[in-house]
N, C-alpha and C positions, 0 to 999 in steps of 0.2 A: 623395881626395874632399874638397872644401872643406867646412868646418863651416857649418851653417845660420845665417843672420843672426837677429837678435833678432825681426824681424817675421815671418820664415818660421817660427821656432820657435813664436811665439805662434799663428800660423795653424794649424800642424800640431797644436798642443795642443788648440785649439778643435775641430778636426775629429775628433781622436781621442776627445775628451770626448763629442762629440755621438754618434759611432758607438758608444762604450761604453754611453752612456745608452740608445741605441736598442736595442741587443742585450739589455740588462738588462730594460728595460720591456716590450718586445714579443716577445722570443724569436724574432727573425727576421721578424716581420711588418712591413708598411709599408716594405719594402726599397727601394721607388722614391722614398721621401722622404728628404731629408737629415736631418730630425729629426721625431719623432712629433708635435710640436705643429703641424706643417703640416696636420694633419687639420682644424684649425679655421681654416685660412687661406683656403679657397675654398668655404665651405658656402653656395652660391648657392641661391635658392628653387627651382630646377628639381629639386633633390634630393627634394622632396616628391612629384614625379611617381611615384617608386618606391612611395610609400605609396598613392597613388591607384590605380596598377596592381595592387598587391597586394590592396587592400581590395575592388576591383571583382570580383576572382575569387571572393571569398566572397559578396558581395552577389548577384552573378549566379547563383551556385549555389542560393541560397535561393529564387529565383523560377523556376527552370528547370522546364519542364513534365515532364521526365523526372527522377525522383528515385531513382537506383539505390542499393543498399545501400552505405553508407560515404560517400556524397557529403556528407551533412549534417555528419558528423564531420570530414571533411576540410576543409569550408568553415569550420567553427568554429575549427580549428587555424590556417587562413590568416588569419581575422579576428583572432585573438589575436596573430599575428605582426605584422599591420598596426597594431594598437593599441600593441604594444611599440615598433614603429618610430616611430610618431608622437611618443611620449614621448621616446625617445632622440634623435631628430633635432631636436625642439623644444629640448631641453636643450642640445644641441650648438650650435644656432643662437644661443641666448642667450649662450653662451660666446663664439662668434664675434663677435657684436655688442659684447659688453663689451670684448673684446680690440681690436676695430677699430670704434669708434663710427660712423665714416663709411661703413662697408660698405653698409648698407642704402640710403643715399642714392646711392652710386655705382652700385649695381645698378639703382636706379630711374631714374637718368640714362642707363643703357646702353640703346640702342634695341632690343636683342635681349633681354637678360636681364630688363628691366623687366616684360615681358609674363608672365613666369613667376611673378610675385607672385600670379597667380591659382591657382597650384598648392596652396599651404598651405590656403586655405579649402576647396578641394575634397577635400583629404586629410582634414580634420576632418569634413566632411559625410559622406564615404564610410565612415569608421570609425564615425561615429554611426549611420548606417543599418544597418551590420553589427551594431552593439550591440543594436539593438531587434529585428533579424531573427534573430540567432544568439546573441549574448551573453546573451540572456535565459535561455538554458539553464544558464548558469554563474552569472550575477549575480542572477537572479530578475527578474521583470517590472518591479517597481517601481523597482529600482535601474537597470535597463537603460533605462527610459523617462527617468528623471532624468538619466542620463549623456547620453542622446541629446539631451535639451533643451539641456543645456549646450553640447555640441558643435555643435548646430544653430544656436543663437544666435551662438556664436563664429564659426562658418563663414560664416553669413549676413552678419554685420556686417563681417567682413574681406573677404568676397566682394563686397559692395556697394561698399566702399571701393576695392577694386582695380578694379572696373568703372568707377568715376568718376575715380580718381586717375591710373591708367596712361594712359587716353586723353587726359587733360588734359596730362600731360607729353609725350605723343606729339604732340599738336597744337601745343604751345607751346615745347618744348625739344629734342626729338629731331630729328636730321637724317634725314629719310626720303626715299628716292628711289623712283621708280615700280617698280623691280625689288626693293624691300625687302620687299614683302608676303610673308608666310610663315604657315604654320599656327599658329605661336605667337601671332599677333595675336588669336586666338580665346581664348587662355587667360584674360585678365582679365575677359572678358564672359560666360564660361560658368558661373562659380560661382553666379549667381542662378538659373540653370536647375536646377543640382544642388540648390539650396535648395528649389526648387519641388517636385521629385520626392521628396526626402527629407522635406520638410515634410508631404507628403501622408500619410506614415506616422504622423505625430504628431497629425493631425486628430482621430482617435478619443479621444485622451488630453487634448485641450484642453478647457477648461471650456465646457459648452454655452452657446449664446447668442451674444452679440456677440464674445466672444473667439474662439470657433471659426470664426465667419463672417469675422472679420478675418484669421485665419490662412489660410483658404481663398482669400480675395480677394487677399491679399498674395502668395501663391504664384502665382496666375494673373498678377498684375502682373509678378512676376519672370520668369515664363514669357515674357511679351511682351517684356520688356527684352532678354533674351538672344536671342530669336528674331529680332527686327528688326535688332539689331546684328550678328548672325551672318550674316544675308542680305547685308548690306553688305560684310562682310569676306570672305565666301566669293566674292562677285563679284570683289573685288579680287585674291584669290588666283588665280582662274580667268584673269583678265586677265594677271597676271604670268606664269603658266605659258604662256599663248598667245604672249605677246610676248617674254619673256626666258627662257623654257624652265625647266628644272628647277633650275639653279643648283648650289650647293655640295652635294656628296654627303652631308655630315654633316647637312644640313638636310632631306634627302628624307623621313626618317621623320616629320617634323612635318606632312606632308601628311595623315597619318592622323588628326590632331587634328580635321579637318573632320567626321569621323564623330561626334565628341563631342557637339556641340549637336544633331545630327540624331537620334542614338539617345537622348540624354537627353530631348529634347523629346517624342519618342514615349512614353517612359516616364512623363514628368511628366503629359502630357495624359491618359493612361489611368488613372494612379494618382489624380490629382485628380478625374477624372470618376467614379471608383468611390466616392470619399469625399464627393462634392458633396452627396448626399442628407442627409448628417449636419449640413449647415449651411444649405442652400438648399431651398426648397420646389419642387414641380413648378410649371411645366414646365421651370424652369431646370436643375434637377438632372438630369433626363432628357436635356436638350439637351447638357449638358456631358459626360455619359457617352457619348452618341453622337458627340460631337466628337472624343473620343479615337481612335475608329476612323476616322472620316471624315478627320481630319487625319493620323493615323498611317500608314495604308496608302500614300498618295502619297509621303510623306516617306521611308518605308521603301524605296520604289522608287528615289528619288534616292540614298539611302545605298548601295544596291547598285551603282549606277552609279559613285559616287565611290570605293567600295571597289575596284571593278575597275580604275579608272584609277590609283589610288594603288598597288595591288598590282603593276600592270604597270610603273609607273615604278620601284618599289622593286626588282623583279627585274632590270630593265634596269640600274639603278645597281649592284646587287650583283655583276653579272657583271664590271664594271670594278673597283670597290672601294667598299665601304660600311663605313667605319671605325666601330667601336663607340664610343658615347658615351651620355650620359644621355638623348639624344633618342630612343633606342630604346624608352624607356618609352611613346612615342607609339603603339607597336604594341599596347598593353594596354588602358588605360582607355577610349579611344574605342571599341574593339571590344567591351569589356564593356558599354558603354551600349547598343550595338546588340543585345547578348544580352538585356538587361533589357527593351528596347523590343519586341523580337520576342516575348519570353515574354508580355508584357502583351497584345500583339495576339493571340497564340494563346489566351490566357485569355478575351478579350472576343469573339472571333469563333468559337472552336471549330474553327479551321482546322488540319488536319494539316500543311499547308504551313508554317505558322509554327512549329508544334511541332518539326518536323524541322529547319527552318532554325535555330531557337534552339539546339538541341543541337549542330548542326554549328558554329555560330558559337562556342559555348562550348568545344568541343574545340580550335578554332583559338586561342581566348583562352588556354587553359591551356598549349598548346604555346608560344605566344609568351611567356607569363609565365615559364615554366621556363627558356627560352633566355635571356631578358633578365636574370632574377634571378641565374642562374648567372654570367653575364658581369659583372654588377654586383658580386656577392660576390667574384669573382676580382679585379676591378679595385680593390675596396675593401681587400681583404687585402694586395694588393701596394702600395697607396697611389697607384696611377696616377690614379684618379678624383679624388683630392684635390689634384692639381696644377692650376695655372691652365690652362684650355683654350686651344689656339692659335686665332688669328683665322681665320675661314673664308676659304678661297681660292676664287675663282670659277673655274669650268671654262673652258677656252678657248672653247667654244661660246657661253657666256653673255657672256664678255668681248667676243667678236666682235660679238654681237647688240647689246650695250649701246653699243659704240663706234659702230656704224652708226646 
């Protein structure tokens, strides 16, 4: 056997050194990566969807009409996990940006990934809501409120920025075709609606007078921002499905994102309506409280329709092949907003229909979260999810339709 050349020996030495370092540092973990540092190579903003999906499990449990023994404790543990994840992922993202300063801009210029810059604000807002609903048992009310204020302002500021900056790049820089519309287009415009619903929790703790009134009116303004933008985007998604069909299987889970602005708007309308009397006099406060139900019930009906359609498409796709990716977290947070919205309708109407529906939706949410969380943990430990994702490939049916 011929001796290795100098170049070959150098290459072999580097590989052996990397493998040795990998074994020493991680004891067999991240075996799908060439080196452990690759963990920080592809930390795109859609990773924050895992925090959104985890946090909403806790938040939805806090408002559920049925409170069995152990639910509150379990929700508290899940909230703590979400809080830990937001700290860890934010720190890792900072490392990612320091190592690759151009990464944030590249993601913003990516016509698919840019929309997921709406995920970090919603993750902060969801953890903040869990802090005031559940974390108060551990931190105390005063600390919980202060933490929620910080997270709410941070999430609201970054959410409003995403709602303006991402569409700007979409309108001026991204190459977008008629078949490009997908559920992720909603991600940058939904954070203000999450700010509206979580801001309602802070209204009692805002200084009375103009400050409290400004908070209430700002929340309603953000409610309208997301509502009108979502109507436009959902219409485009419906058009794309009708003309270009379902598309790449990996993108099918994003159809569930449509439930996000629907369920979150029902939640926001009812939470803000309940708090309106603390900032506005009659008859406006009473009208806003009634608006929560008058608006919420019809939108709840459309959410059921979309859930049925998305569910049928997902089952149909899964029969062929539905590869796991971070888009599976779309099965969690949007469904969670429907749980909170249904729970609010149950509270304000006294309807057993909404009480039963909220519990059933929550059971589905927990099942989806367990499934996706386990797959995410497995992919993270192996390192698979930290590799650069492959480019989506259109199905033959979509290719044929687009060509015609």
